[in-house]
C-alpha positions in Angstrom: 0.0 0.0 0.0 1.2 3.5 -0.9 0.7 6.0 1.9 1.3 9.8 2.2 1.4 11.6 5.5 0.9 15.3 4.8 0.7 18.6 6.5 2.7 17.4 9.5 6.0 18.6 11.1 8.4 15.8 10.3 11.1 15.4 13.0 13.8 12.8 12.3 16.5 13.4 14.9 19.0 10.9 13.4 19.0 12.6 10.0 18.7 16.2 11.3 15.2 16.7 9.8 12.7 19.1 11.4 10.4 20.8 8.9 6.9 20.7 7.5 6.9 18.1 4.7 5.0 15.2 3.3 6.2 11.7 4.0 5.8 9.0 1.4 5.6 5.2 2.2 5.5 2.2 -0.1 5.6 -1.5 0.7 6.2 -0.7 4.4 9.2 1.6 3.9 9.9 5.3 3.6 10.4 6.2 -0.1 10.4 9.9 0.0 10.3 13.1 2.1 9.0 16.4 0.7 8.5 15.2 -2.9 6.8 12.0 -4.1 8.9 9.5 -6.0 8.3 9.2 -9.7 5.1 7.3 -10.4 3.9 7.4 -6.8 0.1 7.2 -6.4 -1.2 7.2 -2.8 -3.7 4.6 -1.8 -4.2 6.2 1.6 -3.6 9.7 2.9 -3.1 10.8 6.6 -3.7 14.4 7.5 -1.2 15.3 10.2 -2.1 19.0 10.5 -1.0 20.3 13.9 0.9 17.1 14.6 4.5 15.9 14.7 5.5 13.0 12.5 8.5 11.1 14.0 10.0 7.6 14.1 8.1 5.1 16.2 9.3 5.1 19.7 11.6 2.3 20.8 11.2 1.3 24.4 14.3 -0.4 26.0 12.3 -1.9 28.9 8.7 -3.0 29.1 7.2 -6.0 30.9 4.4 -7.7 29.1 2.4 -9.3 31.8 -0.6 -9.5 29.4 0.9 -9.4 26.0 -2.2 -8.4 24.1 -3.1 -5.6 26.4 0.4 -4.3 26.8 1.2 -4.3 23.0 -2.1 -2.4 22.5 -0.9 0.0 25.2 2.5 0.3 23.4 1.0 1.4 20.0 -1.5 3.7 21.8 1.7 5.4 23.2 3.4 5.6 19.8 5.8 2.8 20.8 6.5 0.6 17.8 9.2 -1.7 19.3 9.5 -3.0 22.9 12.4 -4.7 24.5 11.1 -7.3 26.9 13.1 -8.3 30.0 13.6 -12.0 30.6 12.0 -12.2 34.1 8.7 -13.6 32.8 7.1 -16.7 34.3 8.8 -18.9 33.4 12.0 -16.9 32.7 13.1 -16.6 29.0 16.0 -19.0 29.5 15.2 -21.5 26.7 15.1 -20.8 22.9 11.6 -22.2 22.7 10.2 -19.7 25.2 11.8 -16.7 23.4 10.7 -18.0 20.0 7.1 -18.4 21.3 7.1 -14.8 22.7 8.4 -13.4 19.4 5.9 -15.4 17.4 3.0 -14.4 19.7 3.9 -10.8 19.3 4.0 -11.1 15.5 0.6 -12.8 15.5 -0.9 -9.9 17.5 0.5 -7.5 14.9 0.9 -4.4 17.1 4.4 -3.3 18.3 7.5 -5.3 17.5 8.6 -7.6 20.4 12.4 -7.7 21.0 13.0 -10.3 23.7 16.0 -10.2 26.0 17.2 -13.8 26.8 18.1 -14.8 30.3 21.8 -14.7 30.9 21.7 -17.5 33.4 19.3 -20.5 33.8 16.3 -19.5 35.8 18.0 -16.1 36.3 19.7 -17.7 39.3 23.1 -16.2 38.5 24.8 -19.6 38.4 24.9 -21.5 35.1 24.8 -19.8 31.7 21.7 -20.2 29.7 21.8 -21.4 26.1 22.9 -18.1 24.7 23.6 -19.2 21.1 20.2 -20.8 20.9 18.4 -17.8 22.4 20.1 -15.6 19.9 18.9 -17.7 17.0 15.4 -17.5 18.5 15.4 -13.7 18.2 16.9 -12.4 21.5 18.6 -9.1 21.0 20.8 -9.4 24.0 21.0 -11.2 27.4 20.0 -9.9 30.8 19.3 -10.8 34.4 16.5 -8.2 34.5 16.7 -6.6 37.9 18.3 -9.7 39.5 22.0 -9.7 40.5 24.7 -12.2 39.6 26.1 -12.5 43.1 29.0 -14.7 42.0 31.4 -12.3 40.4 33.4 -15.2 38.8 30.2 -16.4 37.1 29.6 -12.9 35.7 33.2 -12.8 34.4 32.8 -16.1 32.7 29.5 -15.0 31.2 31.1 -11.8 29.8 34.0 -13.7 28.4 31.7 -16.0 26.6 29.5 -13.2 25.3 32.5 -11.3 24.1 33.7 -14.3 22.1 30.5 -14.2 20.0 29.9 -10.4 20.2 26.8 -10.8 22.3 25.6 -7.8 24.3 24.8 -8.2 28.0 22.3 -5.9 29.8 22.7 -5.5 33.5 20.9 -3.5 36.2 23.7 -2.4 38.4 22.8 -3.2 42.0 24.9 -4.8 44.6 22.9 -7.7 46.1 24.2 -7.3 49.7 23.7 -3.6 49.9 20.2 -3.7 48.4 18.6 -6.9 49.4 16.7 -5.5 52.4 16.2 -2.0 51.2 13.0 -0.3 50.2 13.8 3.4 49.4 16.8 5.6 48.7 19.0 5.8 51.8 18.7 9.4 52.9 16.8 11.9 54.8 13.3 10.8 53.6 13.8 7.1 54.3 15.2 7.9 57.7 12.2 10.1 58.5 9.7 7.5 57.3 11.5 4.6 59.0 12.1 2.8 55.7 15.1 0.5 55.1 17.5 2.3 52.7 19.3 1.3 49.6 22.5 3.4 49.4 23.9 4.9 46.2 26.9 2.6 46.9 24.7 -0.3 45.9 24.7 1.1 42.4 28.3 2.4 42.2 29.9 -0.8 43.5 28.1 -2.8 40.9 28.9 -0.3 38.1 32.6 -0.3 39.2 32.7 -4.1 39.1 31.0 -4.3 35.7 33.2 -1.7 34.2 36.3 -3.5 35.3 35.1 -6.7 33.8 34.4 -4.9 30.6 38.0 -3.7 30.6 39.1 -7.3 31.1 36.8 -9.0 28.6 35.8 -6.4 26.0 32.2 -7.4 26.4 29.6 -5.0 25.2 27.4 -4.0 28.2 24.3 -1.9 28.5 23.4 -0.7 32.0 19.7 -0.4 32.6 17.8 2.1 34.8 20.6 4.1 36.2 19.6 6.1 39.2 22.5 8.1 40.7 24.8 10.9 39.9 27.8 8.9 41.0 26.8 6.0 38.7 26.6 8.5 35.8 30.1 9.8 36.6 31.5 6.2 36.6 30.0 5.4 33.2 31.2 8.7 31.7 34.7 7.8 32.7 34.4 4.4 31.2 33.0 5.8 27.9 35.9 8.3 27.8 38.2 5.3 28.0 36.5 4.0 24.9 34.9 1.1 26.7 31.7 -0.4 25.1 29.3 0.7 27.9 26.0 2.4 27.3 23.1 3.1 29.7 19.5 4.1 29.9 17.3 6.0 32.4 13.7 5.3 33.4 11.6 8.3 32.5 10.1 8.5 36.0 13.6 9.0 37.5 14.0 12.1 35.3 11.0 13.8 37.0 10.6 12.3 40.5 12.7 12.1 43.6 12.6 10.5 47.0 10.4 13.3 48.2 7.6 12.0 45.9 7.2 9.1 48.3 5.2 11.6 50.3 3.4 9.7 53.0 4.2 6.2 51.9 2.7 6.5 48.4 3.1 2.9 47.0 2.9 4.3 43.4 6.3 6.0 44.0 8.1 2.7 44.8 10.5 1.8 42.1 13.5 -0.5 41.5 16.0 1.1 41.6 14.4 3.6 44.1 13.8 7.3 43.4 16.8 9.1 44.7 17.8 12.6 45.8 17.3 15.8 43.8 21.0 16.0 43.0 20.8 12.5 41.4 17.7 13.5 39.4 19.5 16.6 38.1 22.6 14.5 37.0 20.3 12.0 35.3 18.5 14.8 33.5 21.8 16.3 32.3 23.0 12.9 31.1 19.9 12.5 29.0 19.9 16.1 27.8 23.5 15.8 26.6 22.9 12.5 24.8 24.8 10.2 27.1 21.8 8.1 27.9 18.6 6.8 26.2 15.3 7.0 28.0 12.9 4.1 28.6 9.5 3.6 30.2 10.5 0.9 32.6 6.9 -0.3 32.1 5.9 -2.6 34.9 2.2 -3.2 35.1 1.2 -4.1 38.7 -2.2 -5.4 39.8 -4.2 -3.0 41.9 -4.1 -5.3 44.9 -0.3 -5.3 44.9 -0.3 -1.5 45.1 -2.9 -1.3 47.9 -0.4 -2.5 50.4 1.9 -0.7 52.8 4.9 0.9 51.0 7.4 -1.7 52.0 5.1 -4.6 50.8 3.8 -3.0 47.6 5.4 -4.3 44.3 7.7 -1.7 42.7 7.1 -0.2 39.3 4.6 1.8 37.3 2.9 1.7 34.0 4.9 3.5 31.4 4.2 2.6 27.8 1.4 5.1 27.3 3.1 7.9 29.2 6.7 7.5 27.8 6.0 10.2 25.2 4.2 12.8 27.4 6.6 12.4 30.3 9.6 12.7 27.9 8.0 15.9 26.6 7.4 17.2 30.1 11.0 16.4 31.1 12.3 18.2 27.9 10.2 21.3 28.7 11.5 21.5 32.2 15.1 20.8 31.2 15.2 23.1 28.3 15.8 20.3 25.8 14.6 20.7 22.2 11.8 18.6 20.9 14.1 17.0 18.3 16.7 16.1 21.0 14.0 14.7 23.3 12.6 12.5 20.6 16.1 11.3 19.8 16.3 9.8 23.3 13.3 7.5 22.6 13.9 6.8 19.0 17.4 6.9 17.5 19.3 6.5 20.8 17.6 3.2 21.7 18.1 2.0 18.1 21.8 2.7 18.5 21.9 0.7 21.8 20.3 -2.2 20.1 22.5 -1.9 17.0 19.4 -1.9 14.9 18.9 0.1 11.7 15.5 1.6 12.8 14.7 4.8 14.7 14.7 7.1 11.7 12.7 8.2 8.7 15.4 8.2 6.0 14.6 6.8 2.6 14.7 3.0 2.8 13.8 2.9 6.5 11.1 0.7 7.8 7.9 2.8 8.2 7.5 2.6 11.9 6.0 6.0 12.6 4.3 7.9 15.4 2.0 10.8 14.7 1.2 12.9 17.7 -0.3 16.3 18.7 2.2 17.9 21.0 -0.4 20.4 22.3 -3.2 18.0 23.0 -3.9 17.5 26.7 -5.5 14.5 28.4 -6.0 13.3 32.0 -4.2 10.2 33.1 -6.9 8.0 34.7 -7.1 4.3 34.9 -9.9 4.3 32.3 -7.6 6.2 29.9 -5.0 3.4 29.9 -5.2 0.3 27.7 -2.5 -1.4 29.8 -3.8 -3.8 32.5 -1.4 -2.0 34.8 -3.2 1.1 36.0 -0.5 2.0 38.6 1.1 5.4 38.2 2.3 8.2 40.4 0.9 10.5 37.7 -2.8 9.4 38.1 -5.1 12.4 38.0 -2.5 14.6 36.3 -2.9 16.3 32.9 -0.6 15.0 30.2 0.5 17.0 27.2 1.1 15.1 24.0 -1.4 12.7 22.5 -0.8 10.0 19.9 -3.1 10.2 16.9 -1.8 7.4 14.7 0.8 4.7 14.9 2.2 2.8 12.0 4.3 -0.4 12.1 5.9 -1.4 8.8 3.5 0.9 7.1 0.4 -0.7 8.7 -2.0 1.4 10.8 -2.0 -0.2 14.2 -3.5 2.6 16.2 -6.0 5.3 15.4 -7.1 7.6 18.2 
């Protein structure tokens, strides 16, 4: 099908495009910008007046507790590709499980599903999973999700093996011994509320260990959901050395701090925890300067699991449908241009994954988000397609509303 998207503001950060122009699509790929290719005749036209036309968002971390509902939530949020952590039930530690997930996602026909294979069997941090088989089954990298490999020698051997085959490993840096009993950031707020703290050292010790192992092995490592200024500084030094280390930041950590726990608000419990204002500012600067990608850290949690005391409530918040508006909110507060903000959730994640997507150049797959940056809507449970209605932003007005989402040139969401 030949499609033209007209009257929109096309923003393609990777290719430096930000202008009013028509976008032309044929056979699921971008074939022209501004002028139609010779002989092009549109079968369908989208009017994007007052809207931004950008690459589909790529989310580096989204749990799919109910795959149909969460993929519907993804495309409603303009997300065309989701990276799925391996901590499902059962964990994605066998090729058949990863293959089944990828095929189920393809059958549903919404957002693309990019599974992370389990680094170790059962995510127990002991024996390596069948990495080669998982790779063939479609896994884009290997991860422990938010579980720690306690045995450093086991992590070293895993990284040596991964480096041999140029596999990437994704790790959430958190020292097991310093975080195992913690609930909130170790600081003034946790002390006042009587909550067991998780010190910043839990992150920096883990980052330091991982970086040293990268030096020793040459393994490509992506660090997920960084939460502290000190952690950012360590990774910056590693990158200046030329080490193959990248990182992402959960969008909630760009906007919230430990103070948002308030009086034990369970919707403000995250893993890693919300930290101090100085940490939030350092994370914001890292994202603003292009050091980090931004992800939703989408974690749908049942209502009953959030109607518990803070220390017993499950951590996490819904994120797929608010990744775009929260990124826009962060950009406005941080003084970041719209193009740069969109880069953090399109081309930057694509670069982390080593995939050719995340842009609208001629020949690119037509994964496209069309949104009205000025449209406002209230975040309520009924407004969300995700089964996870848990959010610290419930009741707030969001700016930025997705109108259309296309995946491979197919319309998968129409507001």
